[in-house]
C-alpha positions as CSV (number, residue, x, y, z in Angstrom):
1,M,-5.6,-13.2,-38.3
2,V,-5.8,-16.0,-40.8
3,L,-7.7,-15.4,-44.0
4,T,-8.7,-17.8,-46.8
5,S,-7.0,-17.8,-50.2
6,H,-9.9,-19.6,-51.9
7,D,-12.1,-17.6,-54.2
8,Q,-14.1,-20.2,-56.2
9,L,-17.6,-21.0,-54.9
10,G,-17.6,-24.7,-55.8
11,N,-18.3,-25.3,-59.5
12,T,-20.9,-22.5,-59.7
13,G,-18.6,-20.1,-61.5
14,E,-19.2,-17.5,-58.8
15,K,-16.7,-16.0,-56.5
16,T,-16.3,-16.5,-52.7
17,G,-13.6,-15.7,-50.1
18,F,-13.8,-14.2,-46.6
19,W,-16.8,-12.3,-45.3
20,I,-15.6,-8.8,-44.9
21,E,-17.7,-8.0,-41.8
22,E,-16.2,-11.0,-40.0
23,F,-12.8,-9.5,-40.6
24,A,-13.5,-5.8,-40.2
25,A,-15.4,-5.9,-36.9
26,P,-12.7,-7.9,-35.1
27,Y,-9.9,-6.1,-36.8
28,Y,-11.0,-2.7,-35.5
29,A,-11.8,-4.1,-32.1
30,F,-8.3,-5.4,-31.9
31,K,-6.8,-2.2,-33.2
32,E,-8.7,-0.1,-30.7
33,A,-7.4,-2.4,-28.0
34,G,-3.9,-1.6,-29.1
35,A,-3.1,-5.0,-30.7
36,D,-0.4,-5.4,-33.3
37,I,-2.1,-7.3,-36.1
38,T,-0.5,-9.6,-38.7
39,L,-2.6,-11.0,-41.6
40,A,-1.8,-14.4,-43.2
41,S,-3.3,-16.7,-45.7
42,P,-2.4,-20.1,-47.2
43,L,-1.0,-18.5,-50.4
44,G,0.0,-15.1,-49.1
45,G,-0.7,-12.0,-51.1
46,K,-4.2,-10.7,-51.7
47,A,-6.9,-12.5,-49.7
48,P,-10.2,-12.6,-51.7
49,I,-13.3,-10.8,-50.3
50,D,-16.6,-12.6,-50.9
51,P,-18.4,-10.2,-53.4
52,N,-21.7,-10.9,-51.6
53,S,-20.2,-9.4,-48.4
54,E,-19.6,-6.1,-50.3
55,S,-23.4,-5.7,-51.1
56,E,-25.2,-2.7,-49.7
57,D,-27.3,-4.8,-47.3
58,A,-24.3,-6.5,-45.8
59,Q,-22.6,-3.3,-44.7
60,T,-21.9,-2.4,-41.1
61,P,-20.0,0.6,-39.5
62,A,-16.9,-1.7,-39.4
63,T,-17.1,-2.5,-43.2
64,V,-17.7,1.1,-44.1
65,K,-14.6,2.0,-42.1
66,F,-12.6,-0.8,-43.9
67,F,-13.6,0.4,-47.3
68,N,-12.3,3.9,-46.4
69,D,-9.1,2.6,-44.8
70,A,-6.2,2.3,-47.3
71,T,-3.9,0.8,-44.6
72,A,-6.3,-2.0,-43.8
73,Q,-7.0,-2.7,-47.5
74,S,-3.3,-2.8,-48.2
75,A,-2.9,-5.4,-45.4
76,V,-5.5,-7.6,-46.9
77,A,-3.8,-7.2,-50.3
78,N,-0.4,-8.2,-48.9
79,T,-1.0,-11.1,-46.4
80,K,1.9,-13.1,-45.3
81,V,2.3,-16.8,-46.3
82,L,0.7,-18.9,-43.6
83,A,3.6,-21.4,-43.6
84,D,6.0,-18.6,-42.5
85,I,4.0,-17.8,-39.4
86,N,5.3,-18.9,-36.0
87,A,2.9,-19.2,-33.1
88,N,5.7,-18.1,-30.7
89,D,5.5,-14.6,-32.2
90,F,1.8,-14.1,-31.3
91,D,-0.6,-14.0,-28.4
92,A,-3.6,-15.3,-30.2
93,V,-5.1,-16.3,-33.6
94,F,-8.4,-15.3,-35.1
95,Y,-10.0,-16.9,-38.2
96,P,-12.7,-14.8,-40.0
97,G,-15.3,-16.8,-41.9
98,G,-16.9,-16.7,-45.3
99,H,-17.3,-19.8,-47.5
100,G,-13.6,-19.8,-48.6
101,P,-12.3,-21.5,-45.5
102,L,-14.4,-24.6,-46.1
103,W,-12.2,-25.4,-49.2
104,D,-8.7,-24.3,-48.1
105,L,-8.4,-24.1,-44.4
106,T,-10.2,-27.3,-43.3
107,E,-7.3,-29.6,-44.3
108,N,-4.5,-27.1,-44.6
109,K,-1.5,-28.6,-42.7
110,D,0.1,-25.2,-41.9
111,S,-3.1,-24.0,-40.4
112,I,-3.6,-27.2,-38.4
113,Q,-0.1,-27.1,-37.1
114,L,-0.5,-23.4,-36.2
115,I,-3.6,-24.1,-34.1
116,V,-1.9,-27.1,-32.5
117,Q,1.0,-24.8,-31.5
118,F,-1.3,-22.1,-30.1
119,L,-3.3,-24.5,-28.0
120,A,-0.1,-26.3,-26.8
121,A,1.3,-22.9,-25.6
122,E,-2.1,-22.2,-23.9
123,K,-2.9,-19.3,-26.3
124,P,-6.4,-18.7,-27.4
125,V,-7.8,-19.7,-30.8
126,A,-10.9,-17.8,-32.1
127,V,-13.0,-18.6,-35.2
128,V,-16.3,-17.4,-36.5
129,C,-18.9,-18.7,-38.9
130,H,-17.5,-21.0,-41.6
131,A,-14.0,-20.6,-40.3
132,T,-14.9,-23.0,-37.5
133,A,-14.0,-25.5,-40.2
134,A,-10.3,-24.8,-39.5
135,L,-10.8,-26.7,-36.2
136,L,-12.2,-29.9,-37.8
137,N,-9.0,-31.8,-38.3
138,V,-6.9,-30.4,-35.5
139,K,-5.9,-33.1,-33.0
140,D,-4.2,-33.0,-29.6
141,S,-1.1,-34.9,-28.4
142,A,-3.3,-37.9,-27.7
143,C,-4.6,-37.9,-31.3
144,D,-8.1,-36.8,-30.2
145,Y,-9.9,-34.1,-32.0
146,V,-9.5,-30.9,-30.0
147,I,-13.2,-30.0,-30.4
148,N,-14.3,-33.4,-28.9
149,N,-16.6,-32.6,-26.0
150,K,-16.0,-28.9,-26.5
151,A,-18.7,-26.3,-26.8
152,I,-18.4,-25.1,-30.4
153,A,-20.5,-22.8,-32.6
154,G,-20.4,-22.4,-36.3
155,F,-22.6,-21.7,-39.3
156,T,-25.8,-23.8,-39.0
157,N,-27.4,-26.1,-41.6
158,S,-30.5,-23.9,-41.6
159,E,-28.4,-20.8,-42.2
160,E,-26.7,-22.6,-45.1
161,E,-30.2,-23.4,-46.5
162,G,-31.1,-19.8,-46.0
163,V,-28.3,-18.7,-48.4
164,Q,-29.2,-21.5,-50.7
165,L,-25.7,-23.1,-50.8
166,T,-26.4,-26.4,-49.1
167,A,-25.8,-28.2,-52.4
168,V,-22.7,-26.1,-53.2
169,V,-20.5,-26.4,-50.1
170,P,-18.1,-29.3,-49.9
171,F,-19.7,-30.4,-46.6
172,S,-22.1,-29.4,-43.8
173,L,-20.1,-27.6,-41.1
174,E,-22.7,-28.4,-38.5
175,D,-22.8,-32.1,-39.3
176,E,-19.0,-32.4,-39.4
177,L,-18.6,-30.7,-36.1
178,V,-21.0,-33.1,-34.5
179,K,-19.3,-36.1,-36.1
180,R,-16.0,-35.1,-34.4
181,G,-17.7,-35.0,-31.0
182,A,-18.2,-31.3,-30.6
183,D,-20.9,-30.1,-28.2
184,Y,-22.4,-28.1,-31.0
185,Q,-24.3,-25.1,-29.9
186,K,-26.5,-22.6,-31.8
187,V,-29.2,-20.1,-31.4
188,E,-31.9,-18.8,-33.8
189,D,-30.6,-18.2,-37.4
190,W,-28.7,-14.9,-37.9
191,H,-28.7,-14.0,-34.2
192,A,-25.4,-13.2,-32.6
193,F,-23.9,-16.1,-30.6
194,A,-20.4,-16.9,-29.4
195,V,-19.2,-19.5,-27.0
196,Q,-15.9,-20.1,-25.3
197,D,-14.7,-23.5,-24.0
198,G,-11.2,-23.2,-22.6
199,L,-8.9,-21.7,-25.2
200,I,-11.3,-22.2,-28.1
201,I,-13.7,-19.3,-28.9
202,S,-16.2,-19.7,-31.7
203,G,-19.1,-17.8,-33.2
204,Q,-22.1,-18.9,-35.2
205,N,-22.5,-16.4,-38.1
206,P,-21.5,-12.9,-39.3
207,A,-23.5,-11.2,-36.6
208,S,-21.3,-13.0,-34.0
209,S,-17.9,-11.7,-35.1
210,A,-17.7,-8.8,-32.6
211,L,-18.7,-11.1,-29.8
212,V,-15.9,-13.5,-30.6
213,A,-13.4,-10.7,-30.7
214,E,-14.7,-9.4,-27.4
215,K,-14.2,-12.8,-25.8
216,L,-10.8,-13.1,-27.2
217,L,-9.7,-9.7,-25.9
218,R,-11.2,-10.5,-22.5
219,T,-9.1,-13.7,-22.5
220,L,-5.9,-11.9,-23.4
221,S,-6.4,-9.3,-20.7
222,A,-7.2,-11.9,-18.0
């Protein structure tokens, strides 16, 4: 699982990071399936949790479990450096969202190379919400964007407007996905939605994280 290292919400002076539910729900789904999980981030060490995802109204059974799980919290506080991760050592990769990935995972060369390696080895790549941005600059051996003509989901423009961050984010995820030729798909705001096209699995928003994890586990067991 690849987490963001970015904790600044643009120039607002507020904090961001990864959305805890988008990590916790898949993390425990993978754990329950018997997976051996490694956490990594661009800078390594403690991955920042978006403070808004710690608010009372953002809690789910998975987040409550995380905040009572010293082992999981320690893993988040001690992530491996992304550059040290070798795709050959893993069966799949999952990117939780939150606004942080827009800033540090979109153009991160280590992340891009890792995704290239997973896809080349025919291993699944899963992303949810804003973490779909990690796919934006990934190209295949023919130098085409890997999301070109692929069914892809990610945080929508209307959802960004809903959280009043349209003017803060560095770009519109929905618009950029479309520009790169993705077959962008979405449902009503805040509803769970995940889509799989080949090896790429993507989810629209926080409510979609468990669906993405489910599709990834189904792919691995096929």
